[in-house]
C-alpha positions as CSV (number, residue, x, y, z in Angstrom):
1,M,74.3,104.3,107.4
2,L,77.9,105.2,107.8
3,S,79.3,106.1,111.3
4,K,80.7,109.5,112.1
5,Q,84.2,108.0,112.2
6,T,83.9,106.5,108.8
7,I,82.7,109.7,107.3
8,N,85.5,111.6,108.9
9,R,88.1,109.1,107.5
10,L,86.5,109.4,104.0
11,I,86.8,113.2,104.1
12,I,90.4,113.1,105.3
13,I,91.4,110.5,102.6
14,G,89.5,112.5,100.0
15,F,91.4,115.7,101.0
16,M,94.8,113.9,100.9
17,V,94.0,112.4,97.4
18,L,93.1,115.8,96.1
19,V,96.3,117.4,97.5
20,G,98.3,114.5,95.9
21,F,96.6,115.1,92.6
22,C,97.3,118.8,92.7
23,L,100.9,118.1,93.6
24,A,101.2,115.7,90.7
25,K,99.7,118.2,88.3
26,A,102.0,121.0,89.5
27,I,105.0,118.8,89.0
28,Y,103.8,117.7,85.6
29,H,103.3,121.4,84.5
30,Q,106.6,122.4,86.3
31,S,104.7,125.0,88.3
32,V,106.8,126.1,91.3
33,M,103.9,128.1,92.8
34,G,101.6,125.0,92.5
35,I,104.2,122.8,94.1
36,I,104.6,125.2,97.0
37,L,100.9,125.5,97.5
38,A,100.3,121.8,97.3
39,L,103.0,121.1,99.8
40,T,101.6,123.8,102.1
41,S,98.2,122.2,101.9
42,L,99.7,118.8,102.6
43,G,101.5,120.2,105.6
44,A,98.4,121.8,106.9
45,G,96.4,118.6,106.5
46,I,99.1,116.6,108.4
47,Y,99.3,119.2,111.1
48,F,95.5,119.1,111.5
49,L,95.5,115.3,111.9
50,Y,98.3,115.7,114.5
51,M,96.2,118.3,116.5
52,V,93.1,116.1,116.3
53,A,95.0,113.1,117.7
54,K,96.5,115.3,120.4
55,A,93.1,116.7,121.4
56,N,91.6,113.2,121.5
57,E,94.4,112.0,123.7
58,E,93.9,115.0,126.0
59,M,90.1,114.3,126.2
60,K,90.7,110.6,127.1
61,R,93.2,111.7,129.8
62,E,90.6,114.1,131.3
63,E,88.0,111.3,131.3
64,I,90.3,109.1,133.4
65,R,90.8,111.7,136.1
């Protein structure tokens, strides 16, 4: 059975692959709206990962105290 961390990483990688695919298709079809939406999704995904890392760091800091 896969651990929770492995499943989370697979979900994140899958999301990033789908966003990359959408961005590639939008560029191929020269769709400005598609490019904007794909970049927005990519930015949201990266910001989510940043917030998760920040929350984990904060939790570890609280455990030490």
